[in-house]
C-alpha positions in Angstrom: -116.5 4.0 157.5 -119.0 6.6 156.3 -117.1 9.5 154.6 -118.4 12.7 153.1 -116.0 14.5 150.8 -116.3 18.3 150.8 -115.0 20.2 147.8 -115.4 24.0 147.9 -115.4 25.7 144.5 -115.2 29.3 143.2 -115.5 29.9 139.4 -113.3 27.0 138.5 -114.4 24.7 135.7 -111.7 22.3 136.8 -114.2 21.1 139.4 -115.4 18.7 136.7 -112.0 17.0 136.4 -111.6 16.9 140.2 -115.0 15.0 140.5 -114.0 12.6 137.7 -110.7 11.8 139.4 -112.5 10.9 142.6 -115.0 8.7 140.7 -112.1 6.9 139.0 -110.4 6.2 142.3 -110.6 3.1 144.5 -113.1 3.2 147.4 -112.5 0.4 149.9 -115.3 -2.2 150.1 -116.2 -1.3 153.7 -116.2 2.5 153.0 -119.3 4.5 151.9 -118.3 7.7 150.1 -120.6 10.7 149.2 -119.5 14.0 147.7 -120.7 17.5 148.5 -119.7 20.4 146.3 -120.0 23.9 147.9 -120.2 26.8 145.5 -118.9 30.0 147.0 -119.7 32.3 144.0 -122.4 35.0 144.4 -124.5 33.2 141.8 -124.7 29.4 141.5 -122.2 29.3 138.6 -121.0 25.7 139.2 -124.5 24.1 139.6 -124.9 23.1 136.0 -121.4 21.7 135.7 -121.7 19.7 138.9 -125.1 18.4 138.0 -124.0 17.3 134.5 -120.9 15.6 135.9 -122.8 13.9 138.7 -125.3 12.4 136.2 -122.4 10.4 134.8 -121.0 9.3 138.1 -121.8 6.3 140.3 -120.9 8.1 143.5 -123.7 10.3 145.0 -123.0 14.0 144.6 -124.9 16.9 146.1 -124.5 20.6 145.4 -124.8 23.5 147.9 -124.7 27.2 147.0 -123.0 29.2 149.8 -122.3 32.6 148.4 -120.0 35.2 149.8 -116.6 34.9 148.0 -115.1 33.8 151.4 -113.7 30.3 151.5 -114.5 30.0 155.2 -118.2 30.5 154.4 -118.1 27.6 152.0 -116.1 25.4 154.3 -118.5 26.1 157.2 -121.5 25.3 154.9 -120.0 21.9 154.3 -119.6 21.3 158.0 -123.1 22.4 158.7 -124.5 20.1 156.0 -122.3 17.1 156.9 -124.2 13.8 157.6 -121.3 11.4 157.8 -119.1 10.3 160.7 -115.9 11.3 158.7 -115.2 14.2 156.4 -112.6 14.3 153.6 -111.4 17.5 151.9 -110.0 18.3 148.4 -109.5 21.5 146.5 -111.3 22.2 143.2 -108.1 22.5 141.2 -106.7 19.1 142.3 -106.7 15.6 140.8 -107.0 12.7 143.2 -104.7 9.7 142.6 -106.2 6.2 142.1 -105.4 5.1 145.6 -105.9 8.5 147.3 -108.9 7.7 149.5 -107.8 4.1 150.2 -104.4 5.4 151.4 -106.0 7.9 153.7 -108.3 5.3 155.2 -105.5 2.7 155.6 -103.3 5.3 157.4 -106.1 6.2 159.8 -106.7 2.6 160.6 -103.0 2.0 161.2 -102.6 5.0 163.5 -106.0 5.6 165.0 -105.5 9.3 164.2 -108.4 11.8 164.3 -107.1 13.4 161.0 -104.8 12.2 158.3 -103.2 14.5 155.7 -101.8 13.6 152.3 -99.5 15.5 150.1 -100.5 17.8 147.2 -97.9 17.5 144.5 -97.3 20.3 142.1 -97.3 19.7 138.3 -95.2 22.3 136.5 -95.7 23.5 133.0 -92.9 23.9 130.4 -92.6 27.6 131.2 -91.7 27.1 134.8 -88.0 28.0 135.6 -85.6 25.2 136.4 -84.9 26.4 139.9 -88.6 26.2 140.7 -89.1 22.7 139.4 -86.0 21.5 141.1 -87.0 23.0 144.4 -90.7 21.9 144.1 -91.8 25.0 146.0 -95.5 24.7 145.2 -96.1 21.2 146.6 -97.9 21.0 150.0 -96.7 18.4 152.5 -97.6 18.4 156.2 -94.5 18.3 158.4 -94.2 17.5 162.1 -92.8 20.0 164.6 -90.8 18.5 167.4 -92.0 15.1 166.1 -95.7 16.0 166.4 -98.2 17.0 163.7 -99.8 20.1 165.1 -101.8 21.3 162.1 -102.7 20.5 158.6 -104.5 21.5 155.4 -107.8 21.0 153.6 -106.3 20.4 150.2 -106.0 16.7 151.1 -107.4 15.4 154.4 -109.6 12.9 156.2 -111.1 14.1 159.5 -113.1 12.3 162.3 -116.2 14.4 162.7 -119.5 13.1 164.2 -119.6 12.9 167.9 -116.3 14.5 168.5 -115.4 17.4 170.9 -114.7 19.6 167.9 -117.8 19.0 165.8 -119.0 22.5 166.7 -115.8 24.2 165.6 -115.9 26.3 162.4 -113.4 28.0 160.0 -112.5 31.6 160.9 -114.4 34.0 158.6 -111.7 36.6 159.2 -109.3 34.4 157.3 -111.7 33.5 154.6 -110.3 35.9 152.0 -106.6 35.8 153.0 -106.2 32.0 153.4 -104.8 30.0 156.3 -108.2 29.3 157.7 -107.4 25.6 157.6 -104.1 26.0 159.4 -105.8 27.9 162.2 -108.7 25.4 162.3 -106.5 22.3 162.7 -104.3 24.1 165.3 -107.5 24.5 167.4 -108.4 20.9 167.0 -105.0 19.8 168.0 -105.2 21.9 171.2 -108.6 20.2 171.9 -106.9 16.8 171.8 -107.1 15.7 168.2 -104.2 13.5 167.0 -102.9 13.8 163.5 -101.0 11.6 161.1 -99.6 11.8 157.5 -100.3 9.4 154.7 -97.4 9.9 152.3 -99.1 7.6 149.6 -102.4 9.5 149.6 -101.3 11.8 146.8 -103.2 14.4 144.8 -101.8 16.6 142.1 -102.3 20.2 141.2 -101.1 22.0 138.0 -99.3 25.3 138.6 -100.7 28.0 136.4 -98.2 30.5 134.9 -99.4 33.3 137.1 -98.2 31.4 140.1 -94.9 30.2 138.7 -93.0 33.3 139.9 -90.8 34.1 142.9 -93.0 37.1 144.0 -96.1 34.9 144.1 -94.3 32.3 146.1 -92.9 34.9 148.6 -96.4 36.3 149.1 -97.7 32.8 149.7 -95.0 31.9 152.2 -95.5 35.2 154.0 -99.2 34.5 154.4 -98.4 30.9 155.6 -96.3 32.5 158.3 -99.1 34.7 159.3 -101.3 31.7 159.6 -98.7 29.7 161.5 -98.7 32.5 164.2 -102.1 31.0 165.3 -100.0 28.3 167.1 -99.1 30.9 169.7 -102.0 31.8 172.2 -101.6 34.7 174.6 -99.3 37.7 174.6 -96.3 36.0 176.1 -96.4 33.1 173.6 -96.7 35.6 170.7 -93.8 37.7 172.0 -91.6 34.6 172.2 -92.6 33.4 168.7 -92.0 36.9 167.3 -88.5 37.1 168.7 -87.6 33.6 167.4 -89.1 34.3 164.0 -87.3 37.6 163.7 -83.9 36.1 164.3 -84.7 33.3 161.8 -85.8 35.8 159.2 -82.6 37.7 159.4 -80.5 34.5 159.2 -82.4 33.3 156.1 -82.0 36.5 154.2 -78.2 36.6 155.0 -77.9 33.0 153.7 -79.9 34.0 150.6 -77.3 36.7 149.9 -74.5 34.1 150.3 -76.2 31.7 147.9 -77.1 34.2 145.2 -75.0 32.2 142.7 -77.4 29.2 143.1 -81.0 30.2 142.0 -82.6 27.2 143.7 -80.8 27.6 147.1 -81.3 31.4 147.0 -85.1 30.9 146.4 -85.2 28.4 149.2 -83.7 30.8 151.8 -85.7 33.8 150.5 -88.9 31.8 150.9 -87.9 30.6 154.4 -87.2 34.2 155.3 -90.6 35.3 153.9 -92.3 32.6 156.0 -90.6 33.9 159.2 -91.4 37.5 158.4 -95.0 36.4 158.0 -94.9 34.8 161.5 -93.7 38.2 162.9 -96.6 39.9 161.1 -99.0 37.4 162.4 -97.8 37.9 166.0 -98.3 41.6 165.6 -101.8 41.0 164.2 -101.0 42.9 161.1 -103.8 42.8 158.4 -103.6 39.9 155.9 -103.8 40.6 152.2 -106.9 39.4 150.3 -106.0 36.4 148.1 -109.4 34.8 147.6 -112.6 35.9 146.0 -113.1 38.7 143.5 -110.1 40.7 144.6 -107.9 37.6 144.8 -108.7 36.0 141.5 
């Protein structure tokens, strides 16, 4: 299996630690792994860091400068430059576990899936509130809907690419500053016939910075996730049905949040569920999405 790992970066020195974690991980004997780092800054600010780190690595690393402060521009540059049959994805603020890649590959071979998604587990600092740590609200885990995985994320994934019916698909530039471009992308691939699976053991970790360890940040994130999820509905009738369902669920969630106000963890859970469904409603109405990436989102 020939795999090219695409890591997009934007003004994050942590890219060095991400690369080192991949280098330290186990690559199966019959797998060839190369790494491509795509720098989305207006200037090639990560080039020296990537080159210096690559010089100490056995794995081949190449650097691409794709300016624009729009994550979809960077992701698409990675797709355009891809030379391998399979693509893998990580974020530049993550640490890959020792068995990360091996677990993704093993799950793909077990299921025959076109894409396999692993979990991104949050690492909380000492200042994070207890309810947040107990609820683990920052971790990202792909869940099935009606028993089927319909979409996924690029924070931890392996994707069949060369020679597929979706090799010409690209990430939506309109979502490149708000986020959710990966959710919409994998929804499209699923509608084109791609089959997905989850590799629970293919773990990566991500430290939660203090600025994100707040309920308002989480609510904003869940709201945006709901907007992205609305991409599952195509056509006016489907969006109207999804809107109605999400509106009812949002109301229910906020009522339960009131009823569980005495329990910070449960209250947060229901408030965030409610925010997700409100975001679905907003997405169905095609309301503008807030800029969360690039200069305005940093």
